[in-house]
N, C-alpha and C positions, 0 to 999 in steps of 0.2 A: 530329591531332584526330580527332573522331568525328562521325558524322551526328547532327544535332539530333533529339531524340525517342527516342533509343535508351535501353535499360536497361543498367545495369552492376551486376554482382554481384562483391563482393570478400570474401576470406576472410583475416582477420587484419590487424593494424595495418601490417605491412610492405607488404602489398599495397595498403592504403589510401594509403600515402605514394607508392608507385610510380605509382599510377593517379590521383593527385590532379587533374591537368588534365582527364582523361577524365570524372571524377566531376562536375566543375564544369559540364560541358556535357550532362549526362544529365538526363532527365526523371524517371527512376525509378532509385534507388540502393538496393541491398540489401547490408547489411554483417553479417557473422557473425564469431564467435570473437574478440570484443573485450571488454575489461573496462569498468568504469564510467568511469574517467578517459578511456580511449580513445573511448568513446561520445560524451562531451561534446566531445572534440577534433574528432571527425568532424562533429558538429553545427556547431561553430565554423567549420570550413572551408567548409561547404556552405550554411549557412542563408541567405546572401545571393545564392545562385546564381539568376539570373532564370529559368533553364530548369527548375529542380527542381519537380516536382509531388508526388513521393512519396519518403519516406525510410523504409526498412524495416529495423528492428532486431529483428524478431520471432524470429529464430533464436537470439538471445542471452537465454537464460532465467535468467541469473544477475545481471542488472542489477537494482539495488535501486530501491525506490520513489522515493527522493529524486532519483536520476539521471534516472529517467523524467520526474518532475515538472519538473526543471530543463531538460531537453532540449525538452520541449513548450513551455515558457514562452519559452525562447530563440528557437525558431523562430517562434512566433506573434508575439511582440512585435517582433522585428527585421524580419520581413517586413511587418508592418503599418506600422511606422515608416518603412520605405523605400519604401512604396507597391508592394510586390511581391505577386503573387497568392499566396493561401494554399497551404501545402504540407502534405499529409497525412503524419503521422509515426506509424509503427506499432511497437508493442512487444507482447511477450507479457504484457500487463498483468495478465490474469486467469488466468495459469497457476498452478494450485493448488500444485504442488510447489515452484515458485520462491518463492511467497509463504510457504510453510511453512519453506523453507530460510532465507529472510531473517529470519523471526520467530525462528528457532532460534538465531541468532547471540547468543552470550553466555549461553545457557541450557544448562546441563549436564544433559541428560536421560539416563535409563538406556539401556544399549545395546540392550535388547529393546523399547524404545519404538517404536511404529508409529502414525503419525497415523490410519491407516485404522481403527484400533480405537477411536478417540475418538468420542464422541457427536456432536461438531460437524462431523466430517469430511464425512459424506454431505450434510448441508444446505449446507455450503460449496461442494461440487461443483455442486449444483443452482443455487445463487446465481451462481457464476462462469460457468456455462454460459449462464444467462440474460443476464448482463451482456455476455458476448461477443456473443451474438445481437442485443442491443439497443444495441451500441456507438454507433451513430449518434445515439441519443437521449440520450447522456450529456452532450452539449453541451460537450465538452472537459474534463469532470470525471473522466475515467477514472483519471488518475494519483492524484488526491486520494482517489478511491473505493478504489483499491488500498491506499493508505497507511492508510486507516481499517481495512480488512480485515486487513492485516498487524498492525496494533496490537491488534486483537481476538484474532487467532490467538496473538500473543505472550502476551497475558494468559491465554489458555487453557493455553498451555504452562507458564507460571509456576504456574498453579493445579495442573496435573498433577504438576509437580515437588514442589510444597509438600505435596500430599496423599500423595505417595509417601514423603516424608520425615517427615510428621506425620500418620500414619493415624488418630490419635485424634480429629482434628477431624471426621471423618465420623460419629462417635458423639455429637457435641454436639447436644442437642435444640433444635429451632427450632419454637416453638409458635405456631400460627395466624398465619403470615406474611400480610401484606396486599400485594397487587400492584395498582398503578394502571396501567391500560391505556387508551389512547385515541388518536385521530388527532391530527395536528399541529394546534396552535392551538386545542385543544378544552378547555383548562383543566387538564390533568393536572399541570403544574408548580404551579399555584395550589393544587390539592387536596393535592398532596404537601407543600407548605410549610405548609399549614393543619394537616394531621395531624401534622406534625413538631413543632408547638408543644406537643403533649400529652406531658407528662413521663413518662407511663406507657408510652410506646412508644420504640423505638430505631430511628431512621431514619438511613441512611448519608448523608454529605455527598458532594458531587460529587467531591472529590478522592479519596475512598475508592472510589468506583465506578471511577474511571480507574486508580487505583493501589492496590489493596487489600492487597498483600502487601509485607512481612509485616503481619499484622493490627495495627492501631494499639493503643497502650497507653493506658489510662485516664489515667495521670499525665502523659503528653505529648500528649494528644489535641488540645489547643488550640494547641500549638506544633510539631506534627509538620512536618518539613521538606517533606513532600509537598504541603502547603497552598500553598506558594509556587510549586511546579512547575506 
């Protein structure tokens, strides 16, 4: 056994299995070099440990957003249900490179593509720096916040790929676009919907904003499969 209150750090799944009993008696556990499936397995082994106060996966930068969300929910719900003290669970949630790597899955970008050259990269770095600094104020929403950011980055990557393959779209004129800006609950949606009733203007629907590529075709606009998604 081990003295109550000690910290344990393990590297790799094999070490997790060898040290399982030690881990169950630790207050702080740090695990590195594991994949998504192994991360959830570790959480399953330790989430009901009465000694556990902190579970640190921050060294694993390749864990995806869904794994992070599942792990946090598993720990939170199980410990609450069993009447155990809350356990802090730490991930590299707002690591910019890991978010870009996750967003790139399934998107075939040119070999010379570099995120640093994209207009959205620097603002993303500023935003993630702020989110890490204010982590305590996210009230447990850091995993869902990461998922939202990954989805936005994925859209930017798809746009970059589309523009590379269809450079002619950059020369299409867009005359006098109208942008509606405002704070939450200030009536922006109402104004948008009102302006959208004017047949002289073209306003995108919500499904287009979420999934704009490839551009919808006029003949299938009302039946596009993305509407159901």
